[in-house]
C-alpha positions as CSV (number, residue, x, y, z in Angstrom):
1,X,-23.0,-50.3,6.2
2,X,-23.9,-46.8,4.7
3,X,-27.0,-45.5,5.6
4,X,-27.3,-42.4,3.4
5,X,-28.1,-43.3,-0.5
6,X,-24.8,-41.4,-1.5
7,X,-22.8,-43.2,1.1
8,X,-24.0,-46.4,-0.5
9,X,-23.2,-45.0,-4.2
10,X,-19.8,-44.1,-3.3
11,X,-19.4,-47.8,-1.6
12,X,-20.6,-49.3,-5.1
13,X,-18.1,-46.9,-7.0
14,X,-15.2,-47.8,-4.5
15,X,-15.8,-51.5,-5.0
16,X,-15.9,-51.5,-8.7
17,X,-12.9,-49.7,-8.8
18,X,-10.9,-51.5,-6.4
19,X,-11.4,-54.6,-8.6
20,X,-10.3,-52.9,-11.7
21,X,-7.1,-51.5,-9.9
22,X,-6.6,-55.5,-8.3
23,X,-6.7,-56.7,-12.0
24,X,-4.2,-54.4,-13.3
25,X,-1.9,-54.9,-10.5
26,X,-2.1,-58.6,-11.4
27,X,-1.6,-58.3,-14.7
28,X,1.7,-56.1,-13.8
29,X,3.1,-58.3,-11.2
30,X,2.2,-61.6,-13.7
31,X,4.0,-60.2,-16.5
32,X,7.2,-58.8,-14.3
33,X,7.4,-62.6,-12.7
34,X,7.3,-63.9,-16.3
35,X,10.0,-62.0,-17.5
36,X,12.3,-62.4,-14.2
37,X,11.4,-66.2,-14.6
38,X,13.2,-65.5,-18.5
39,X,15.7,-63.6,-16.9
40,X,16.8,-66.2,-14.4
41,X,17.0,-68.9,-17.2
42,X,18.9,-66.3,-19.7
43,X,16.4,-67.3,-22.6
44,X,17.6,-64.2,-24.8
45,X,15.1,-64.6,-27.3
46,X,12.2,-64.7,-24.8
47,X,13.3,-61.8,-22.7
48,X,14.1,-59.7,-26.0
49,X,10.0,-60.3,-26.4
50,X,8.9,-59.7,-23.3
51,X,10.7,-56.9,-22.3
52,X,8.6,-54.4,-24.5
53,X,5.3,-56.1,-23.3
54,X,6.2,-55.5,-19.8
55,X,7.0,-51.8,-20.4
56,X,3.7,-51.1,-21.8
57,X,2.0,-52.8,-19.0
58,X,3.9,-50.4,-16.7
59,X,3.1,-47.5,-18.7
60,X,-0.7,-48.2,-18.8
61,X,-0.9,-48.8,-15.1
62,X,0.9,-45.6,-14.5
63,X,-1.4,-43.8,-17.3
64,X,-4.8,-45.1,-15.4
65,X,-3.0,-44.1,-12.0
66,X,-2.6,-47.4,-10.5
67,X,0.7,-47.0,-10.0
68,X,2.8,-43.9,-9.8
69,X,4.6,-42.7,-13.1
70,X,8.0,-42.7,-11.0
71,X,7.7,-46.1,-9.8
72,X,6.6,-47.4,-12.8
73,X,9.6,-45.7,-14.5
74,X,12.0,-47.2,-11.7
75,X,10.6,-51.0,-12.3
76,X,11.1,-50.4,-16.4
77,X,14.7,-49.1,-15.4
78,X,15.8,-51.9,-13.3
79,X,14.2,-54.3,-15.4
80,X,16.0,-53.2,-18.3
81,X,19.5,-53.2,-16.8
82,X,18.9,-57.1,-16.0
83,X,17.7,-57.5,-19.5
84,X,21.0,-55.3,-20.8
85,X,23.2,-57.5,-18.5
86,X,22.1,-60.9,-19.9
87,X,22.1,-59.5,-23.8
């Protein structure tokens, strides 16, 4: 446990930031899994509606630096490639 007041504050900040980052990551994973499920089922209409949402979630995660911007771009690219294959 931290002894100094500044260390206690840093611990509180870290916990808060970690919780926020985890919720963003979980949201990203959830939307990607949902899209992958629709891709596996070859549901064209659902895929067409879901891909922009996935791209938006990835961009927002990259914006707040939860994900690296290149990682987000790579994931979007791979998912879009899979979507184009279905459509």
